[in-house]
N, CA and C atoms as a LAMMPS dump frame, in Angstrom:
ITEM: TIMESTEP
0
ITEM: NUMBER OF ATOMS
435
ITEM: BOX BOUNDS ff ff ff
-5.0000000000000000e+02 5.0000000000000000e+02
-5.0000000000000000e+02 5.0000000000000000e+02
-5.0000000000000000e+02 5.0000000000000000e+02
ITEM: ATOMS id mol type element x y z
1 1 1 N -39.485 -341.45 -47.151
2 1 2 C -38.403 -342.179 -46.538
3 1 3 C -38.694 -343.67 -46.66
4 2 1 N -37.665 -344.397 -46.924
5 2 2 C -37.793 -345.834 -47.088
6 2 3 C -38.135 -346.47 -45.733
7 3 1 N -39.057 -347.457 -45.73
8 3 2 C -39.488 -348.069 -44.467
9 3 3 C -38.337 -348.689 -43.668
10 4 1 N -37.376 -349.276 -44.344
11 4 2 C -36.257 -349.883 -43.64
12 4 3 C -35.419 -348.809 -42.924
13 5 1 N -35.192 -347.68 -43.589
14 5 2 C -34.421 -346.57 -43.006
15 5 3 C -35.176 -345.946 -41.831
16 6 1 N -36.513 -345.833 -41.987
17 6 2 C -37.336 -345.277 -40.911
18 6 3 C -37.295 -346.168 -39.68
19 7 1 N -37.343 -347.486 -39.867
20 7 2 C -37.262 -348.426 -38.741
21 7 3 C -35.915 -348.312 -38.018
22 8 1 N -34.833 -348.168 -38.769
23 8 2 C -33.521 -347.987 -38.157
24 8 3 C -33.467 -346.694 -37.349
25 9 1 N -34.034 -345.63 -37.902
26 9 2 C -34.06 -344.341 -37.213
27 9 3 C -34.831 -344.45 -35.899
28 10 1 N -35.986 -345.098 -35.918
29 10 2 C -36.769 -345.274 -34.694
30 10 3 C -36.008 -346.128 -33.676
31 11 1 N -35.312 -347.158 -34.141
32 11 2 C -34.545 -348.009 -33.242
33 11 3 C -33.423 -347.217 -32.566
34 12 1 N -32.697 -346.421 -33.353
35 12 2 C -31.607 -345.607 -32.804
36 12 3 C -32.163 -344.578 -31.827
37 13 1 N -33.26 -343.907 -32.16
38 13 2 C -33.874 -342.93 -31.264
39 13 3 C -34.344 -343.592 -29.968
40 14 1 N -34.929 -344.779 -30.095
41 14 2 C -35.383 -345.512 -28.913
42 14 3 C -34.203 -345.861 -27.996
43 15 1 N -33.085 -346.29 -28.581
44 15 2 C -31.906 -346.618 -27.786
45 15 3 C -31.353 -345.373 -27.079
46 16 1 N -31.281 -344.233 -27.778
47 16 2 C -30.787 -343.008 -27.152
48 16 3 C -31.699 -342.539 -26.021
49 17 1 N -32.995 -342.587 -26.221
50 17 2 C -33.94 -342.175 -25.182
51 17 3 C -33.85 -343.122 -23.985
52 18 1 N -33.77 -344.417 -24.234
53 18 2 C -33.64 -345.397 -23.149
54 18 3 C -32.35 -345.197 -22.362
55 19 1 N -31.252 -344.951 -23.069
56 19 2 C -29.976 -344.714 -22.385
57 19 3 C -30.044 -343.423 -21.564
58 20 1 N -30.662 -342.397 -22.091
59 20 2 C -30.795 -341.13 -21.361
60 20 3 C -31.621 -341.289 -20.09
61 21 1 N -32.72 -342.031 -20.186
62 21 2 C -33.559 -342.262 -19.006
63 21 3 C -32.798 -343.096 -17.971
64 22 1 N -32.055 -344.102 -18.421
65 22 2 C -31.27 -344.925 -17.494
66 22 3 C -30.216 -344.09 -16.762
67 23 1 N -29.518 -343.234 -17.486
68 23 2 C -28.511 -342.373 -16.865
69 23 3 C -29.171 -341.421 -15.875
70 24 1 N -30.336 -340.886 -16.209
71 24 2 C -31.045 -339.98 -15.3
72 24 3 C -31.423 -340.699 -14.008
73 25 1 N -31.917 -341.935 -14.093
74 25 2 C -32.26 -342.701 -12.898
75 25 3 C -31.03 -342.968 -12.029
76 26 1 N -29.923 -343.311 -12.638
77 26 2 C -28.693 -343.575 -11.888
78 26 3 C -28.228 -342.307 -11.177
79 27 1 N -28.255 -341.169 -11.864
80 27 2 C -27.82 -339.911 -11.251
81 27 3 C -28.726 -339.499 -10.095
82 28 1 N -30.019 -339.691 -10.231
83 28 2 C -30.946 -339.361 -9.144
84 28 3 C -30.684 -340.264 -7.94
85 29 1 N -30.479 -341.555 -8.185
86 29 2 C -30.209 -342.489 -7.081
87 29 3 C -28.903 -342.147 -6.374
88 30 1 N -27.876 -341.816 -7.125
89 30 2 C -26.594 -341.452 -6.519
90 30 3 C -26.704 -340.154 -5.731
91 31 1 N -27.459 -339.208 -6.236
92 31 2 C -27.61 -337.923 -5.554
93 31 3 C -28.365 -338.084 -4.236
94 32 1 N -29.337 -338.973 -4.178
95 32 2 C -30.098 -339.192 -2.952
96 32 3 C -29.266 -339.922 -1.899
97 33 1 N -28.329 -340.749 -2.317
98 33 2 C -27.548 -341.544 -1.382
99 33 3 C -26.218 -340.903 -1.02
100 34 1 N -25.942 -339.723 -1.518
101 34 2 C -24.679 -339.059 -1.208
102 34 3 C -24.696 -338.637 0.257
103 35 1 N -23.577 -338.796 0.913
104 35 2 C -23.492 -338.533 2.343
105 35 3 C -22.197 -337.772 2.597
106 36 1 N -22.282 -336.448 2.638
107 36 2 C -21.097 -335.62 2.745
108 36 3 C -20.62 -335.476 4.182
109 37 1 N -19.32 -335.243 4.331
110 37 2 C -18.697 -335.069 5.638
111 37 3 C -18.468 -333.585 5.904
112 38 1 N -18.783 -333.156 7.139
113 38 2 C -18.594 -331.766 7.538
114 38 3 C -17.856 -331.71 8.87
115 39 1 N -16.768 -330.925 8.947
116 39 2 C -16.092 -330.716 10.232
117 39 3 C -16.868 -329.711 11.075
118 40 1 N -16.559 -329.588 12.361
119 40 2 C -17.322 -328.684 13.236
120 40 3 C -17.392 -327.237 12.758
121 41 1 N -16.32 -326.714 12.163
122 41 2 C -16.373 -325.313 11.729
123 41 3 C -17.385 -325.09 10.617
124 42 1 N -17.595 -326.065 9.744
125 42 2 C -18.603 -325.949 8.681
126 42 3 C -20.013 -326.09 9.247
127 43 1 N -20.181 -326.968 10.237
128 43 2 C -21.502 -327.159 10.857
129 43 3 C -21.915 -325.883 11.586
130 44 1 N -21.003 -325.31 12.374
131 44 2 C -21.309 -324.106 13.143
132 44 3 C -21.447 -322.895 12.215
133 45 1 N -20.61 -322.825 11.18
134 45 2 C -20.615 -321.679 10.271
135 45 3 C -21.747 -321.667 9.266
136 46 1 N -22.609 -322.669 9.268
137 46 2 C -23.736 -322.705 8.34
138 46 3 C -23.418 -323.363 7.014
139 47 1 N -22.264 -324.001 6.901
140 47 2 C -21.895 -324.669 5.656
141 47 3 C -22.545 -326.026 5.475
142 48 1 N -23.106 -326.568 6.534
143 48 2 C -23.763 -327.88 6.463
144 48 3 C -25.252 -327.686 6.221
145 49 1 N -25.846 -328.503 5.366
146 49 2 C -27.275 -328.375 5.097
147 49 3 C -28.126 -328.812 6.29
148 50 1 N -29.264 -328.17 6.446
149 50 2 C -30.189 -328.47 7.538
150 50 3 C -31.189 -329.516 7.059
151 51 1 N -31.542 -330.445 7.941
152 51 2 C -32.513 -331.511 7.663
153 51 3 C -32.125 -332.361 6.458
154 52 1 N -30.842 -332.613 6.326
155 52 2 C -30.324 -333.476 5.268
156 52 3 C -29.373 -334.463 5.911
157 53 1 N -29.362 -335.683 5.425
158 53 2 C -28.481 -336.723 5.95
159 53 3 C -27.03 -336.343 5.682
160 54 1 N -26.245 -336.142 6.744
161 54 2 C -24.833 -335.81 6.607
162 54 3 C -24.014 -336.571 7.646
163 55 1 N -22.692 -336.488 7.493
164 55 2 C -21.768 -337.011 8.494
165 55 3 C -20.964 -335.839 9.021
166 56 1 N -20.685 -335.854 10.294
167 56 2 C -19.86 -334.824 10.918
168 56 3 C -18.882 -335.507 11.849
169 57 1 N -17.727 -334.89 12.015
170 57 2 C -16.735 -335.502 12.87
171 57 3 C -15.999 -334.47 13.687
172 58 1 N -15.445 -334.921 14.772
173 58 2 C -14.68 -334.053 15.64
174 58 3 C -14.29 -334.807 16.891
175 59 1 N -13.904 -334.048 17.89
176 59 2 C -13.503 -334.615 19.165
177 59 3 C -14.598 -334.363 20.191
178 60 1 N -14.833 -335.338 21.074
179 60 2 C -15.826 -335.181 22.139
180 60 3 C -15.224 -334.26 23.198
181 61 1 N -15.903 -333.161 23.461
182 61 2 C -15.432 -332.178 24.424
183 61 3 C -15.44 -332.768 25.833
184 62 1 N -14.37 -332.532 26.572
185 62 2 C -14.276 -333.045 27.935
186 62 3 C -15.372 -332.438 28.797
187 63 1 N -16.031 -333.276 29.568
188 63 2 C -17.087 -332.826 30.468
189 63 3 C -18.421 -332.556 29.801
190 64 1 N -18.575 -332.938 28.543
191 64 2 C -19.821 -332.63 27.839
192 64 3 C -20.773 -333.809 27.725
193 65 1 N -20.356 -334.999 28.107
194 65 2 C -21.214 -336.178 27.97
195 65 3 C -22.248 -336.17 29.09
196 66 1 N -23.53 -336.185 28.689
197 66 2 C -24.623 -336.184 29.668
198 66 3 C -25.646 -337.232 29.257
199 67 1 N -25.929 -338.144 30.144
200 67 2 C -26.953 -339.165 29.883
201 67 3 C -28.291 -338.635 30.36
202 68 1 N -29.326 -338.914 29.573
203 68 2 C -30.666 -338.42 29.875
204 68 3 C -31.464 -339.55 30.521
205 69 1 N -31.648 -339.478 31.824
206 69 2 C -32.439 -340.478 32.545
207 69 3 C -31.825 -341.857 32.447
208 70 1 N -32.71 -342.868 32.503
209 70 2 C -32.252 -344.257 32.419
210 70 3 C -32.319 -344.774 30.991
211 71 1 N -32.759 -343.925 30.077
212 71 2 C -32.854 -344.331 28.674
213 71 3 C -31.458 -344.384 28.056
214 72 1 N -31.383 -344.793 26.822
215 72 2 C -30.116 -344.865 26.116
216 72 3 C -29.73 -343.527 25.495
217 73 1 N -30.472 -342.474 25.796
218 73 2 C -30.188 -341.159 25.221
219 73 3 C -28.94 -340.563 25.853
220 74 1 N -28.076 -340.027 25.018
221 74 2 C -26.874 -339.358 25.496
222 74 3 C -26.678 -338.093 24.661
223 75 1 N -26.233 -337.049 25.332
224 75 2 C -25.96 -335.789 24.656
225 75 3 C -24.507 -335.422 24.929
226 76 1 N -23.815 -334.955 23.892
227 76 2 C -22.419 -334.546 24.026
228 76 3 C -22.133 -333.444 23.022
229 77 1 N -20.969 -332.86 23.127
230 77 2 C -20.581 -331.757 22.26
231 77 3 C -19.371 -332.19 21.433
232 78 1 N -19.447 -331.948 20.121
233 78 2 C -18.317 -332.212 19.235
234 78 3 C -17.579 -330.905 18.992
235 79 1 N -16.258 -330.954 19.007
236 79 2 C -15.453 -329.757 18.827
237 79 3 C -14.248 -330.058 17.949
238 80 1 N -13.637 -328.993 17.436
239 80 2 C -12.381 -329.135 16.714
240 80 3 C -11.23 -328.491 17.478
241 81 1 N -11.495 -328.065 18.709
242 81 2 C -10.531 -327.387 19.574
243 81 3 C -9.999 -326.104 18.935
244 82 1 N -10.725 -325.566 17.95
245 82 2 C -10.368 -324.297 17.319
246 82 3 C -11.442 -323.254 17.576
247 83 1 N -12.395 -323.552 18.458
248 83 2 C -13.467 -322.623 18.789
249 83 3 C -14.815 -323.002 18.211
250 84 1 N -14.877 -324.034 17.386
251 84 2 C -16.147 -324.478 16.805
252 84 3 C -16.618 -325.727 17.527
253 85 1 N -17.863 -325.696 17.979
254 85 2 C -18.433 -326.859 18.647
255 85 3 C -19.944 -326.835 18.483
256 86 1 N -20.533 -328.027 18.482
257 86 2 C -21.985 -328.133 18.351
258 86 3 C -22.469 -329.344 19.143
259 87 1 N -23.73 -329.258 19.647
260 87 2 C -24.272 -330.361 20.449
261 87 3 C -24.802 -331.492 19.572
262 88 1 N -24.663 -332.705 20.09
263 88 2 C -25.144 -333.906 19.408
264 88 3 C -25.989 -334.682 20.399
265 89 1 N -27.116 -335.217 19.934
266 89 2 C -27.929 -336.106 20.751
267 89 3 C -28.04 -337.429 20.008
268 90 1 N -27.917 -338.522 20.773
269 90 2 C -27.928 -339.859 20.193
270 90 3 C -28.682 -340.787 21.125
271 91 1 N -29.469 -341.672 20.545
272 91 2 C -30.188 -342.658 21.329
273 91 3 C -29.763 -344.04 20.856
274 92 1 N -29.037 -344.736 21.715
275 92 2 C -28.566 -346.063 21.356
276 92 3 C -27.343 -346.421 22.156
277 93 1 N -26.775 -347.553 21.813
278 93 2 C -25.58 -348.031 22.5
279 93 3 C -24.36 -347.422 21.825
280 94 1 N -23.508 -346.793 22.615
281 94 2 C -22.311 -346.15 22.092
282 94 3 C -21.19 -347.165 21.905
283 95 1 N -20.28 -346.913 20.967
284 95 2 C -19.149 -347.83 20.777
285 95 3 C -18.239 -347.869 22
286 96 1 N -17.487 -348.934 22.153
287 96 2 C -16.585 -349.099 23.301
288 96 3 C -15.523 -348.006 23.358
289 97 1 N -15.046 -347.529 22.214
290 97 2 C -13.99 -346.529 22.179
291 97 3 C -14.504 -345.106 22.391
292 98 1 N -15.813 -344.931 22.551
293 98 2 C -16.38 -343.606 22.746
294 98 3 C -15.99 -343.078 24.122
295 99 1 N -15.575 -341.835 24.159
296 99 2 C -15.228 -341.204 25.432
297 99 3 C -14.814 -339.77 25.233
298 100 1 N -14.631 -339.067 26.326
299 100 2 C -14.22 -337.667 26.271
300 100 3 C -12.817 -337.567 25.691
301 101 1 N -12.634 -336.605 24.81
302 101 2 C -11.337 -336.398 24.181
303 101 3 C -11.046 -337.347 23.038
304 102 1 N -12.004 -338.189 22.675
305 102 2 C -11.826 -339.149 21.588
306 102 3 C -12.423 -338.617 20.293
307 103 1 N -11.866 -339.057 19.179
308 103 2 C -12.397 -338.702 17.87
309 103 3 C -13.658 -339.487 17.583
310 104 1 N -14.673 -338.793 17.035
311 104 2 C -15.963 -339.429 16.775
312 104 3 C -16.482 -338.979 15.414
313 105 1 N -17.13 -339.889 14.724
314 105 2 C -17.824 -339.598 13.476
315 105 3 C -19.298 -339.895 13.711
316 106 1 N -20.17 -338.89 13.501
317 106 2 C -21.601 -339.071 13.712
318 106 3 C -22.32 -338.93 12.383
319 107 1 N -23.373 -339.704 12.222
320 107 2 C -24.182 -339.65 11.015
321 107 3 C -25.606 -339.367 11.426
322 108 1 N -26.22 -338.392 10.785
323 108 2 C -27.582 -338.017 11.138
324 108 3 C -27.999 -336.735 10.445
325 109 1 N -28.856 -335.968 11.131
326 109 2 C -29.397 -334.735 10.548
327 109 3 C -29.171 -333.563 11.494
328 110 1 N -28.802 -332.441 10.911
329 110 2 C -28.639 -331.208 11.657
330 110 3 C -29.966 -330.473 11.647
331 111 1 N -30.472 -330.141 12.831
332 111 2 C -31.739 -329.426 12.93
333 111 3 C -31.552 -327.929 12.77
334 112 1 N -32.64 -327.232 12.527
335 112 2 C -32.604 -325.782 12.387
336 112 3 C -32.205 -325.12 13.701
337 113 1 N -32.403 -325.828 14.817
338 113 2 C -32.028 -325.299 16.131
339 113 3 C -30.542 -325.481 16.436
340 114 1 N -29.777 -326.083 15.512
341 114 2 C -28.345 -326.283 15.704
342 114 3 C -27.994 -327.58 16.396
343 115 1 N -29.001 -328.376 16.759
344 115 2 C -28.774 -329.659 17.422
345 115 3 C -28.639 -330.753 16.37
346 116 1 N -27.575 -331.515 16.452
347 116 2 C -27.337 -332.613 15.522
348 116 3 C -27.942 -333.871 16.118
349 117 1 N -28.912 -334.456 15.434
350 117 2 C -29.564 -335.68 15.889
351 117 3 C -28.942 -336.86 15.142
352 118 1 N -28.091 -337.578 15.842
353 118 2 C -27.344 -338.674 15.23
354 118 3 C -28.124 -339.974 15.32
355 119 1 N -28.025 -340.773 14.287
356 119 2 C -28.593 -342.118 14.347
357 119 3 C -27.49 -343.167 14.302
358 120 1 N -26.232 -342.708 14.129
359 120 2 C -25.098 -343.62 14.189
360 120 3 C -23.889 -342.854 14.718
361 121 1 N -23.152 -343.472 15.63
362 121 2 C -21.941 -342.886 16.195
363 121 3 C -20.811 -343.891 16.016
364 122 1 N -19.732 -343.445 15.393
365 122 2 C -18.556 -344.284 15.205
366 122 3 C -17.386 -343.641 15.927
367 123 1 N -16.716 -344.385 16.766
368 123 2 C -15.55 -343.88 17.485
369 123 3 C -14.313 -344.221 16.68
370 124 1 N -13.426 -343.261 16.563
371 124 2 C -12.192 -343.462 15.82
372 124 3 C -11.059 -343.729 16.804
373 125 1 N -10.055 -344.433 16.338
374 125 2 C -8.873 -344.66 17.158
375 125 3 C -7.644 -344.26 16.358
376 126 1 N -6.538 -344.087 17.026
377 126 2 C -5.33 -343.684 16.319
378 126 3 C -4.655 -344.896 15.683
379 127 1 N -3.597 -344.632 14.936
380 127 2 C -2.921 -345.711 14.216
381 127 3 C -2.123 -346.629 15.141
382 128 1 N -1.988 -346.274 16.42
383 128 2 C -1.24 -347.099 17.365
384 128 3 C -2.134 -348.102 18.085
385 129 1 N -3.396 -348.176 17.708
386 129 2 C -4.324 -349.083 18.382
387 129 3 C -3.902 -350.533 18.167
388 130 1 N -4.002 -351.318 19.236
389 130 2 C -3.736 -352.749 19.143
390 130 3 C -4.794 -353.475 19.966
391 131 1 N -5.491 -354.435 19.367
392 131 2 C -6.502 -355.171 20.118
393 131 3 C -5.89 -355.818 21.359
394 132 1 N -6.666 -355.903 22.44
395 132 2 C -6.127 -356.479 23.688
396 132 3 C -5.588 -357.892 23.505
397 133 1 N -6.223 -358.685 22.64
398 133 2 C -5.763 -360.048 22.427
399 133 3 C -4.349 -360.069 21.866
400 134 1 N -4.058 -359.177 20.912
401 134 2 C -2.73 -359.128 20.321
402 134 3 C -1.724 -358.507 21.284
403 135 1 N -2.168 -357.551 22.083
404 135 2 C -1.265 -356.934 23.062
405 135 3 C -0.799 -357.977 24.069
406 136 1 N -1.7 -358.891 24.474
407 136 2 C -1.33 -359.961 25.401
408 136 3 C -0.314 -360.903 24.763
409 137 1 N -0.535 -361.233 23.489
410 137 2 C 0.403 -362.117 22.8
411 137 3 C 1.76 -361.45 22.657
412 138 1 N 1.752 -360.172 22.354
413 138 2 C 3.011 -359.443 22.203
414 138 3 C 3.761 -359.418 23.532
415 139 1 N 3.031 -359.222 24.631
416 139 2 C 3.646 -359.225 25.948
417 139 3 C 4.228 -360.58 26.303
418 140 1 N 3.547 -361.659 25.885
419 140 2 C 4.035 -363.012 26.179
420 140 3 C 5.322 -363.273 25.421
421 141 1 N 5.404 -362.826 24.181
422 141 2 C 6.621 -363.063 23.386
423 141 3 C 7.808 -362.346 24.004
424 142 1 N 7.591 -361.137 24.514
425 142 2 C 8.691 -360.402 25.11
426 142 3 C 9.196 -361.109 26.361
427 143 1 N 8.286 -361.661 27.143
428 143 2 C 8.712 -362.32 28.373
429 143 3 C 9.358 -363.68 28.091
430 144 1 N 8.975 -364.316 26.974
431 144 2 C 9.557 -365.606 26.623
432 144 3 C 10.982 -365.47 26.129
433 145 1 N 11.331 -364.35 25.535
434 145 2 C 12.663 -364.183 24.94
435 145 3 C 13.738 -364.054 25.949
């Protein structure tokens, strides 16, 4: 084989191998950072992976919020009001919109014991939400007219 042709072949092979390794690294990084969402029926039914970072969402069951001592630990139950519910424990400051009967999205790990250990809690609001500052302005405009 001619030396010039051999050098081109090695260059092309090197580029293909480098591109393949780069794609493999990107796919591994994306797979590790994937964060899937599971509703309560999937969590209770065994559809959610154990000891893996996931997100779960549902409604906070009325009467289920229990604070543990004077610490920031709080335990509550997430439900879909269809018969599926699971306990969640969280240590930290809860969002202002958090409350019984409210929609919540939790991020954390589901334990083998069925307890979801959240490290982040996000409270959801409906599409009719209006910040208090804007509600006051809206009220002032109505009274001015």
